[in-house]
N, C-alpha and C positions, 0 to 999 in steps of 0.2 A: 777406046777412050771415052766413045761416046756413051756406052753400056755402062761404065762407071760413072759418069756424070748422071746419067738417068737413075741408076741403083740409089746413087745418093741423094738425089731429089725426092726420089719416092721414099726412102729411109726417113728425112727429114720431114717431110709431109705426113707420113703415117704417125711419127713421133709427136708431132704437133697436134693431130687430131686425137690421140690417145691422152695426152697430158692435159687435155682441155674438154674430156668428156663429162667430168663432174665440177660444176663450178663451185667457187667456195661457200657461196650462200647456201646452197643444199646441203654441203657438208656440216656447216656450222648448224644448220638446223636440225639435222640428224643428231648430230652429236648432243646439241641442248635437250632434245625431246626423247631420245631413246637411250642414252646410256645412264647407268646407275652409278651414283657417287655415294660414298659411305661418310657419315657423321656420326662417329660414336656407337651407338646401337641402333641407329635410324640410318634410313637409305634414302636418296632423293633420285627420282626418275622423271625428270620434266618438272612438272607442277605437282606432282604427287609427293607424300611421303610414305614410304613403306617400312615395314616392321621385318623382322626376320622370318617370322611365318609366312608373310606375303611374298616373300622371294621364290617360294616354290613355284609360282606362273612363270618366273622369268628364266629359269634355266630350261630350255626345252632340248638341248643337244645333250648327246649321252657323256660327254665328256664334263659340261659345266652342271648335270644333273648330278651324275657321282660325286662330284666334289663338293657339291651342296648337300648332298646325304652325308659325305663324312664329316662335313663341319655341323651338322645337324646332331649326328651321333655322339661327337665329342663334345659338343655344346650340352648334350644331355648327362654324359658321364660326369662332366665339371659341375654341374648344378648338383647333382648326386653328393659328390666329394664335398662342395660346399656347404650343402644341407648337413651331412654327416659331420664336418667340423664345426658347424654351429650346434649341434645337438650335443657334441662332446663338451663345448664351452657351457652349456645350459646345464646340463648333467653335472659338471664339475663345480658349479656355484652351490648345488645343494649337496653334494656328497664329499666335499674335504674332509678327509680324516687326518691326514697329516702332511708335512712338507714334501715327503717322497711321492705320495699319490698326486699332489698338485703339479710336480715336475712333470709327472707321466702325462697328465692330462695336457700340460701345455706341448709338450713333444707331440702327443697324438694330435692335437689341434694345428700345430704347425706343419706335419707331414701331410695329413688331409687339406688342408689349404694350398700348401705347396701342390700338392698333386691336381687339385681342382685348377690351380692358376694355369699349369703345364697344359691340360685339357682345353683350356678356354682359350690360352694363346694358340694351341694347335688348330682348334676351331676357327680363330679368326684368320690364321693364315690360309685355311683350305677355301673360306669363304672369300678372302681378298682374290685369291687365284681364280677362283669361279667367276668373280665379277670380272676380272681381268681379260679371262677368256670370252666371256659373253661382250663386253664393250668392244673387244678387238674383232669379233665376229661382225658387229653392227657396223663398225667403222669400215672395215677392209673386205667384208665378205666372209661367207662361211668356210670357203676352201682355201684361206691364208693359213 
């Protein structure tokens, strides 16, 4: 019976020490100064404003680095499709021969624009996942 009481006291004492090993102020400071938050195409880290290209220094682990590179590639493909869509619109303004050709230009513009939007949203998903993984590693530690 004494062993059970001693084990219970040791258990609660060790739980008490572990639960208060990091106080609330240090966690709030860590959260405010080191995590990245997204606001449109800009990112906030502490008092800094970062752009998409500046984030390459923030993703140091293999997982977050891979997610960032996927997001970067997808964004490049999206920009290419959006640029192609814009060029079709400009070309169609100067070379409309008939109603049929204008409908074809409209369809091509729509397909290219939709494909660009798909790759851009896919890039945003990969980047959001990389930011989430990085913030989680900062708050809870790298092994979590």
